[in-house]
Backbone as a printed PyTorch tensor [residue, N CA C, xyz], in Angstrom:
tensor([[[  0.8030,  -1.2430,   0.0080],
         [ -0.2140,   0.0860,   0.0060],
         [  0.8670,   1.3190,   0.0320]],

        [[  1.8270,   1.2120,   0.8460],
         [  2.7970,   2.4160,   0.9380],
         [  3.6090,   2.6270,  -0.2580]],

        [[  3.8260,   1.5840,  -0.9020],
         [  4.7850,   1.4020,  -2.1390],
         [  3.9210,   2.1550,  -3.3740]],

        [[  2.6190,   1.8270,  -3.3810],
         [  1.6380,   2.1110,  -4.3040],
         [  1.2720,   3.8590,  -4.2120]],

        [[  1.3900,   4.1420,  -3.1470],
         [  1.2360,   5.6300,  -2.8210],
         [  2.5490,   6.1450,  -3.1380]],

        [[  3.6830,   5.9420,  -2.7860],
         [  4.8280,   6.4050,  -3.3320],
         [  4.9870,   6.4630,  -4.8960]],

        [[  4.5900,   5.3420,  -5.4160],
         [  4.6630,   5.3820,  -6.9210],
         [  3.7000,   6.3340,  -7.6030]],

        [[  2.2970,   6.3240,  -6.8080],
         [  1.3470,   7.3750,  -7.2660],
         [  1.9090,   8.7090,  -7.2170]],

        [[  2.4030,   9.0990,  -6.2230],
         [  3.0940,  10.4190,  -6.0150],
         [  4.3000,  10.9190,  -6.9120]],

        [[  5.1280,   9.6990,  -7.2280],
         [  6.2470,  10.1780,  -8.1550],
         [  5.5530,  10.2360,  -9.4300]],

        [[  4.6720,   9.6480,  -9.8560],
         [  4.1210,   9.7210, -11.2270],
         [  3.4260,  10.9040, -11.3030]],

        [[  2.6000,  11.2240, -10.4080],
         [  2.0140,  12.5650, -10.4580],
         [  3.0460,  13.8840, -10.5320]],

        [[  4.0320,  13.6020,  -9.8440],
         [  5.1250,  14.5920,  -9.9550],
         [  5.8150,  14.6350, -11.3600]],

        [[  6.1090,  13.5090, -11.8250],
         [  6.5670,  13.4400, -13.2420],
         [  5.6710,  13.8680, -14.1580]],

        [[  4.5760,  13.7620, -14.1770],
         [  3.7010,  14.3030, -15.0740],
         [  3.4990,  15.8210, -14.8820]],

        [[  3.6680,  16.2920, -13.7960],
         [  3.6920,  17.6710, -13.6290],
         [  4.8420,  18.3600, -14.3480]],

        [[  5.9390,  17.6450, -13.9710],
         [  7.1860,  18.2720, -14.6430],
         [  7.0500,  18.2560, -16.2600]],

        [[  6.6320,  17.1150, -16.9390],
         [  6.3680,  17.2780, -18.2560],
         [  5.4380,  18.0300, -18.6950]],

        [[  4.3810,  18.4400, -17.9140],
         [  3.3380,  19.5760, -18.3600],
         [  3.9090,  20.7990, -18.4040]],

        [[  4.7690,  21.0550, -17.3690],
         [  5.6260,  22.3660, -17.3310],
         [  6.4030,  22.5290, -18.4250]],

        [[  7.1500,  21.4230, -18.7530],
         [  8.2660,  21.5640, -20.0020],
         [  7.4670,  21.6490, -21.1270]],

        [[  6.2940,  20.9800, -21.4680],
         [  5.4000,  21.1190, -22.6400],
         [  4.8350,  22.6230, -22.6340]],

        [[  4.5180,  23.3300, -21.6270],
         [  4.0220,  24.6660, -21.6940],
         [  5.2580,  25.6870, -21.8180]],

        [[  6.4780,  25.1000, -21.8100],
         [  7.4770,  26.1050, -21.9140],
         [  8.0460,  26.8480, -20.6910]],

        [[  7.4210,  26.2300, -19.4930],
         [  7.6850,  26.9220, -18.2670],
         [  9.3160,  26.7010, -17.9750]],

        [[ 10.0560,  27.4880, -17.3780],
         [ 11.3630,  27.2290, -16.8030],
         [ 11.3630,  26.1100, -15.7070]],

        [[ 12.2490,  25.1820, -16.0370],
         [ 12.2680,  24.0530, -14.9390],
         [ 13.7110,  24.3280, -13.9430]],

        [[ 14.6370,  24.9690, -14.6660],
         [ 16.0690,  24.9230, -14.0420],
         [ 15.9480,  26.0300, -12.7550]],

        [[ 16.9430,  25.7750, -11.8930],
         [ 17.1520,  26.5820, -10.6530],
         [ 18.3820,  27.3790, -11.0180]],

        [[ 18.3460,  28.6990, -10.3120],
         [ 19.5850,  29.5030, -10.5760],
         [ 21.0230,  28.8310,  -9.7150]],

        [[ 22.0920,  29.0920, -10.2200],
         [ 23.2360,  28.6400,  -9.5660],
         [ 23.9840,  29.8960,  -9.2110]],

        [[ 24.6540,  29.6180,  -8.0540],
         [ 25.5700,  30.8340,  -7.4320],
         [ 26.7440,  30.8940,  -8.6270]],

        [[ 27.3570,  32.0500,  -9.0390],
         [ 28.1350,  32.2770,  -9.7290],
         [ 29.6030,  31.3640,  -9.4850]],

        [[ 29.8610,  31.2800,  -8.2340],
         [ 31.2590,  30.5040,  -8.0020],
         [ 31.0100,  29.0100,  -7.8780]],

        [[ 29.8280,  28.4240,  -8.0850],
         [ 29.3590,  27.0860,  -7.8390],
         [ 30.3990,  26.0700,  -8.7140]],

        [[ 30.7420,  25.1540,  -8.2980],
         [ 31.6550,  24.2990,  -9.1200],
         [ 31.4060,  22.9130,  -8.5490]],

        [[ 31.5830,  21.8400,  -9.4650],
         [ 31.4240,  20.4240,  -9.1810],
         [ 32.6430,  19.8410,  -9.9220]],

        [[ 33.3540,  18.8060,  -8.9720],
         [ 34.5420,  18.3360,  -9.4750],
         [ 34.6830,  16.8450,  -9.0020]],

        [[ 35.7310,  16.0000,  -9.5180],
         [ 36.0430,  14.9270,  -9.3170],
         [ 37.1590,  14.9620,  -8.0820]],

        [[ 36.8740,  14.3860,  -7.0870],
         [ 37.8740,  14.0320,  -5.7590],
         [ 38.7010,  12.8200,  -6.1240]],

        [[ 38.0680,  11.7420,  -6.7650],
         [ 38.6230,  10.7170,  -7.1670],
         [ 37.7770,  10.0120,  -8.2030]],

        [[ 38.5280,   9.3840,  -9.3910],
         [ 39.7850,   9.4140,  -9.7100],
         [ 40.3650,  10.7080, -10.2420]],

        [[ 41.5110,  10.8290, -10.5670],
         [ 42.0050,  11.7850, -11.0090],
         [ 42.2160,  11.7650, -12.6400]],

        [[ 42.1750,  12.9100, -13.2950],
         [ 42.2630,  12.8440, -14.7330],
         [ 43.7810,  12.0960, -15.1470]],

        [[ 43.6080,  11.1320, -16.0370],
         [ 44.5940,  10.4130, -16.6160],
         [ 44.9970,   9.1540, -15.7150]],

        [[ 44.2380,   8.8730, -14.7730],
         [ 44.2580,   7.5200, -13.7210],
         [ 44.2240,   6.5000, -14.4360]],

        [[ 45.0090,   5.3260, -14.1480],
         [ 44.7310,   4.1170, -14.4780],
         [ 44.0850,   3.3240, -13.4090]],

        [[ 42.9930,   2.7910, -13.6020],
         [ 42.2090,   2.2230, -12.5020],
         [ 41.8260,   0.7200, -12.7150]],

        [[ 41.4040,   0.0170, -11.7060],
         [ 40.8410,  -1.2890, -12.0040],
         [ 39.1810,  -1.2910, -11.6870]],

        [[ 38.5440,  -2.0470, -12.4500],
         [ 37.0270,  -2.1440, -12.2330],
         [ 36.7560,  -3.0230, -11.0440]],

        [[ 35.6890,  -2.7730, -10.0640],
         [ 34.9410,  -1.5350, -10.0160],
         [ 35.7150,  -0.3310,  -9.7600]],

        [[ 35.2410,   0.8180, -10.1400],
         [ 36.0010,   2.0340,  -9.9270],
         [ 35.0910,   2.8700,  -8.8930]],

        [[ 35.7870,   3.4120,  -7.7450],
         [ 35.2520,   4.4180,  -6.9030],
         [ 35.3920,   5.6060,  -7.4110]],

        [[ 34.1970,   6.3050,  -7.6580],
         [ 34.1240,   7.9330,  -8.0030],
         [ 33.7310,   8.6730,  -6.8670]],

        [[ 34.3410,   9.6040,  -6.4030],
         [ 33.9410,  10.7490,  -5.5160],
         [ 33.7180,  11.7760,  -6.0200]],

        [[ 32.5170,  12.4800,  -5.6620],
         [ 32.1490,  13.6720,  -6.2150],
         [ 32.2360,  14.7840,  -5.3540]],

        [[ 33.0230,  16.0190,  -5.7660],
         [ 33.1400,  17.1790,  -5.0690],
         [ 32.1660,  18.3940,  -5.4130]],

        [[ 31.9080,  19.2880,  -4.5730],
         [ 31.0000,  20.2790,  -4.8400],
         [ 31.3020,  21.5400,  -3.9200]],

        [[ 31.4530,  22.7050,  -4.6530],
         [ 31.9810,  23.8710,  -3.9150],
         [ 31.0550,  24.8970,  -4.1820]],

        [[ 30.5950,  25.7290,  -2.9150],
         [ 29.4910,  26.8140,  -3.1150],
         [ 28.1220,  26.4830,  -3.2750]],

        [[ 27.8300,  25.1930,  -3.0970],
         [ 26.5430,  24.5410,  -3.1890],
         [ 26.3240,  23.4740,  -2.1440]],

        [[ 25.3350,  23.0860,  -1.9630],
         [ 24.9340,  22.2330,  -1.0440],
         [ 24.3400,  20.8410,  -1.6850]],

        [[ 24.4120,  19.6430,  -1.2850],
         [ 23.7130,  18.3930,  -1.7920],
         [ 22.3110,  18.0930,  -1.1540]],

        [[ 21.1910,  18.2790,  -1.8370],
         [ 19.8480,  17.7250,  -1.3050],
         [ 19.3190,  16.5870,  -2.3480]],

        [[ 18.6030,  15.5950,  -1.8580],
         [ 18.0940,  14.6780,  -2.6800],
         [ 17.2700,  15.1670,  -3.6930]],

        [[ 16.8030,  14.6520,  -4.8970],
         [ 15.9080,  14.9590,  -5.8520],
         [ 14.5870,  15.0770,  -5.0480]],

        [[ 13.6820,  15.7510,  -5.4060],
         [ 12.5010,  16.0540,  -5.0300],
         [ 12.4640,  17.0680,  -3.7380]],

        [[ 13.5790,  17.3460,  -3.3490],
         [ 13.8500,  18.4160,  -2.1990],
         [ 14.2290,  19.8190,  -2.8190]],

        [[ 13.3740,  20.5410,  -2.7630],
         [ 13.5670,  21.8810,  -3.3950],
         [ 14.0040,  22.8650,  -2.3130]],

        [[ 15.2610,  23.1390,  -2.4070],
         [ 15.9940,  24.1900,  -1.4740],
         [ 16.9920,  24.9140,  -2.2870]],

        [[ 16.9400,  26.2100,  -2.2500],
         [ 18.0430,  27.0710,  -2.8420],
         [ 19.5580,  26.7370,  -2.7740]],

        [[ 20.1960,  26.9650,  -3.7950],
         [ 21.7110,  26.4460,  -4.0090],
         [ 21.9660,  25.0890,  -3.6790]],

        [[ 21.1150,  24.3110,  -3.9190],
         [ 21.4100,  22.7120,  -3.7430],
         [ 21.1700,  21.9670,  -4.9800]],

        [[ 21.3910,  20.7620,  -4.9680],
         [ 20.9940,  20.0360,  -6.2250],
         [ 21.8150,  18.5270,  -5.7320]],

        [[ 21.6200,  17.8030,  -6.7030],
         [ 22.1760,  16.2820,  -6.7590],
         [ 23.0070,  15.9110,  -7.7980]],

        [[ 23.9370,  15.1100,  -7.8720],
         [ 24.7250,  14.6380,  -8.6220],
         [ 24.2200,  13.8180,  -9.9630]],

        [[ 24.9760,  13.9650, -11.0720],
         [ 24.7350,  13.1470, -12.0550],
         [ 25.8900,  12.7360, -12.7870]],

        [[ 26.3190,  11.4120, -13.1380],
         [ 27.7480,  10.9970, -13.5590],
         [ 27.1970,  10.8020, -15.0520]],

        [[ 28.1320,  11.5100, -15.8930],
         [ 27.9040,  11.1700, -17.3390],
         [ 29.2200,  10.3190, -17.8180]],

        [[ 28.9080,   9.2220, -18.4710],
         [ 29.9190,   8.5260, -18.5710],
         [ 30.0250,   8.3680, -20.3790]],

        [[ 31.0970,   8.7930, -21.0180],
         [ 31.3240,   8.5230, -22.3810],
         [ 30.2180,   9.1910, -23.0430]],

        [[ 29.7810,  10.3840, -22.6140],
         [ 28.6140,  11.1210, -23.3500],
         [ 29.2600,  11.9910, -24.3780]],

        [[ 29.0660,  11.6930, -25.6550],
         [ 29.7140,  12.5470, -26.6660],
         [ 29.1760,  13.9310, -26.7210]],

        [[ 27.8400,  14.1530, -26.6600],
         [ 27.1460,  15.2570, -26.7880],
         [ 26.0980,  15.5950, -25.3860]],

        [[ 26.0410,  16.6540, -24.9140],
         [ 25.4720,  16.7030, -23.7490],
         [ 23.8380,  16.6190, -23.9130]],

        [[ 23.0920,  16.4460, -23.1060],
         [ 21.6340,  16.4210, -23.3610],
         [ 20.9560,  17.7560, -23.2560]],

        [[ 19.9050,  17.9920, -23.4540],
         [ 19.2120,  19.1750, -23.5440],
         [ 19.4480,  19.7620, -21.9010]],

        [[ 20.0660,  20.9200, -21.8240],
         [ 20.0550,  21.2360, -20.4600],
         [ 18.9530,  21.9510, -19.7100]],

        [[ 17.9530,  22.2770, -20.4920],
         [ 16.7280,  23.0470, -20.1200],
         [ 15.7110,  21.8630, -19.8280]],

        [[ 15.9230,  20.6090, -19.8620],
         [ 15.0060,  19.5700, -19.5020],
         [ 15.3590,  18.4990, -18.3760]],

        [[ 14.6630,  17.8610, -17.7680],
         [ 15.3350,  16.7810, -16.8950],
         [ 16.1560,  15.9660, -17.3370]],

        [[ 17.3110,  15.5700, -16.9710],
         [ 18.0970,  14.4740, -17.4460],
         [ 17.5830,  13.0990, -17.5440]],

        [[ 17.8770,  12.5250, -18.7360],
         [ 17.3510,  11.0220, -18.8150],
         [ 18.1430,  10.2910, -17.8540]],

        [[ 17.7320,   9.1600, -17.4340],
         [ 18.1950,   8.2410, -16.9800],
         [ 18.6950,   7.0130, -17.7870]],

        [[ 20.0280,   6.8010, -18.3420],
         [ 20.6050,   5.9300, -19.0820],
         [ 21.7930,   5.2850, -18.7210]],

        [[ 22.0880,   4.5270, -19.5930],
         [ 23.4980,   3.6630, -19.0040],
         [ 24.5590,   4.6490, -18.9850]],

        [[ 24.5120,   5.8270, -19.7080],
         [ 25.5450,   6.8220, -19.8290],
         [ 25.3330,   8.0050, -18.8680]],

        [[ 24.1030,   8.1660, -18.3020],
         [ 23.6430,   9.3090, -17.3900],
         [ 23.0950,   8.4150, -16.1230]],

        [[ 23.8750,   8.6280, -15.1980],
         [ 23.5300,   8.0330, -13.7400],
         [ 23.3310,   9.1220, -13.0590]],

        [[ 21.9410,   8.8540, -12.2350],
         [ 21.3460,   9.6870, -11.3590],
         [ 21.8190,   9.3180,  -9.8040]],

        [[ 22.1280,  10.2140,  -9.1450],
         [ 22.2160,  10.2100,  -7.6840],
         [ 21.3770,  11.0330,  -6.9190]],

        [[ 20.1110,  10.7190,  -7.0470],
         [ 18.9980,  11.5560,  -6.5280],
         [ 18.7710,  11.3550,  -5.1170]],

        [[ 19.6170,  10.3230,  -4.3220],
         [ 19.4400,  10.2250,  -2.9130],
         [ 20.4090,  11.1080,  -2.2570]],

        [[ 21.2280,  11.8910,  -3.1150],
         [ 22.0710,  12.7040,  -2.4970],
         [ 23.4480,  12.0500,  -2.2850]],

        [[ 23.7750,  11.0030,  -2.9460],
         [ 25.0600,  10.2510,  -2.8830],
         [ 26.1140,  11.1810,  -3.3970]],

        [[ 27.3140,  10.9920,  -2.8970],
         [ 28.2890,  11.9600,  -3.3200],
         [ 29.6680,  10.8260,  -3.7020]],

        [[ 29.2150,   9.5570,  -3.8030],
         [ 30.2580,   8.7370,  -4.3150],
         [ 29.5400,   7.5240,  -4.9250]],

        [[ 30.1910,   6.7790,  -5.7230],
         [ 29.7120,   5.4690,  -6.2820],
         [ 30.8960,   4.5250,  -6.7620]],

        [[ 30.4670,   3.3380,  -6.4290],
         [ 31.5260,   2.1450,  -6.8430],
         [ 30.8000,   1.6990,  -8.2290]],

        [[ 31.3120,   1.8520,  -9.4520],
         [ 30.7320,   1.4440, -10.6050],
         [ 31.7340,   0.6500, -11.4800]],

        [[ 31.0330,  -0.3960, -11.9090],
         [ 31.7510,  -1.2580, -13.1280],
         [ 31.8030,  -0.6630, -14.4230]],

        [[ 32.9980,  -0.3400, -14.8970],
         [ 33.2030,  -0.0960, -16.2440],
         [ 34.0760,  -1.0010, -17.1410]],

        [[ 33.8330,  -1.2590, -18.3770],
         [ 34.8490,  -1.9650, -18.9730],
         [ 36.0800,  -1.6060, -19.2660]],

        [[ 36.7990,  -2.6370, -19.4850],
         [ 38.4990,  -2.2340, -19.8470],
         [ 38.2480,  -1.0860, -21.0480]],

        [[ 39.1910,  -0.0710, -20.8440],
         [ 39.3800,   0.6620, -21.7880],
         [ 39.4860,   2.2340, -21.2440]],

        [[ 39.4030,   3.0540, -22.3090],
         [ 39.5750,   4.5070, -21.8570],
         [ 38.0050,   5.0740, -21.9420]],

        [[ 37.7400,   5.8210, -20.5520],
         [ 36.4890,   6.4440, -20.4710],
         [ 36.5610,   7.8300, -20.1920]],

        [[ 35.5640,   8.6940, -20.7440],
         [ 35.5330,  10.0490, -20.3860],
         [ 34.2730,  10.2820, -19.3540]],

        [[ 34.5120,  10.9970, -18.2580],
         [ 33.6000,  10.9740, -17.0330],
         [ 33.4190,  12.6830, -16.9210]],

        [[ 32.2030,  12.9560, -16.6480],
         [ 31.9810,  14.3630, -16.1380],
         [ 30.6810,  14.3270, -15.3490]],

        [[ 30.6750,  15.3190, -14.4230],
         [ 29.6140,  15.4280, -13.3190],
         [ 28.7380,  16.7650, -13.7680]],

        [[ 27.4100,  16.5130, -13.4400],
         [ 26.5680,  17.3960, -13.7770],
         [ 25.5670,  17.5570, -12.6280]],

        [[ 25.4700,  18.7860, -12.1790],
         [ 24.4790,  18.8900, -10.7930],
         [ 23.0620,  19.1440, -11.5150]],

        [[ 22.1380,  18.4610, -10.9870],
         [ 20.5730,  18.6510, -11.4100],
         [ 20.0190,  19.3190,  -9.9690]],

        [[ 18.9440,  20.0550, -10.2830],
         [ 18.0610,  20.4950,  -9.1850],
         [ 16.9650,  19.3140,  -8.6600]],

        [[ 16.1450,  19.7500,  -8.0160],
         [ 15.2000,  18.8370,  -7.5250],
         [ 14.2930,  18.0640,  -8.4210]],

        [[ 14.3220,  18.6370,  -9.6770],
         [ 13.6420,  17.8890, -10.6620],
         [ 14.6190,  17.3170, -11.7840]],

        [[ 15.7590,  17.1730, -11.4930],
         [ 16.7530,  16.6320, -12.3720],
         [ 17.2250,  17.5410, -13.4310]],

        [[ 16.8650,  18.7980, -13.3880],
         [ 17.2520,  19.7600, -14.5190],
         [ 18.4560,  20.5090, -13.9970]],

        [[ 19.3000,  20.5370, -15.0360],
         [ 20.5810,  21.3850, -14.6490],
         [ 20.3770,  22.8980, -14.2220]],

        [[ 21.1360,  23.4530, -13.4140],
         [ 20.9700,  24.6110, -13.0730],
         [ 21.2810,  25.6570, -14.1310]],

        [[ 20.9330,  26.8130, -13.8300],
         [ 21.6700,  27.8480, -14.7930],
         [ 22.2800,  29.0730, -14.1980]],

        [[ 23.6070,  29.1370, -14.5670],
         [ 24.3180,  28.3270, -15.4540],
         [ 24.5520,  27.0510, -15.0240]],

        [[ 24.8630,  26.0440, -16.0680],
         [ 24.9260,  24.6960, -15.5840],
         [ 26.3340,  24.4860, -14.8280]],

        [[ 25.9340,  23.6670, -13.5960],
         [ 27.3040,  23.5730, -12.7660],
         [ 27.7260,  21.9490, -13.3110]],

        [[ 28.8140,  22.1230, -14.0180],
         [ 29.2390,  20.7360, -14.7510],
         [ 30.6440,  20.6760, -14.5710]],

        [[ 31.3950,  19.7960, -14.4910],
         [ 32.7050,  19.5150, -14.3270],
         [ 33.5410,  19.4870, -15.5920]],

        [[ 34.8560,  19.6640, -15.5750],
         [ 35.5700,  19.5350, -16.5810],
         [ 35.7630,  18.0200, -16.9130]],

        [[ 35.5260,  17.5510, -18.0940],
         [ 35.6940,  15.9220, -18.1650],
         [ 37.0590,  15.5240, -17.7360]],

        [[ 37.0190,  14.3710, -17.3110],
         [ 38.4050,  13.6610, -17.0280],
         [ 38.3480,  12.2870, -17.6540]],

        [[ 39.5000,  11.9200, -18.0900],
         [ 39.6220,  10.6440, -18.8510],
         [ 40.3080,   9.6890, -17.9120]],

        [[ 39.8390,   8.3300, -17.8500],
         [ 40.5460,   7.3850, -17.0750],
         [ 40.5470,   6.1770, -18.1050]],

        [[ 41.4760,   5.3410, -17.5080],
         [ 41.7710,   4.0030, -18.2320],
         [ 41.4330,   2.9960, -17.3680]],

        [[ 40.7180,   1.9540, -17.6460],
         [ 40.3970,   0.8760, -16.7700],
         [ 41.0810,  -0.2160, -17.4580]],

        [[ 42.0690,  -0.9890, -16.6920],
         [ 42.7790,  -1.9920, -17.0700],
         [ 42.1140,  -3.4040, -16.9530]]])
């Protein structure tokens, strides 16, 4: 019973977001000018083994779970081998290449195939929409042995 109520609430919230997007209403939240997201680890150019522990850093903003609307906060999204950024005015899709950390997590242990991978972090607001201006890390390249 509780699970179905939670699912119903999440569905209603998702429908509301899509209705706002269809109506052209702004979904993004403002970001402070000095806000920055970055990788604590691994470092750019690192040679790592899978599974890889990825630690997220955030400066001049706070972390809040998805669904919690609080100024100057957001939650992390890890972009893996994304060639082209998604539309930064809409909620980020959840894919194999765009991992959501809507619980407010600041690190993940993730399996990556051997080879070279490009990682980026992107902060999203309570609706999974990037802030304006976007709080996005510089890409790092890691090699999984």
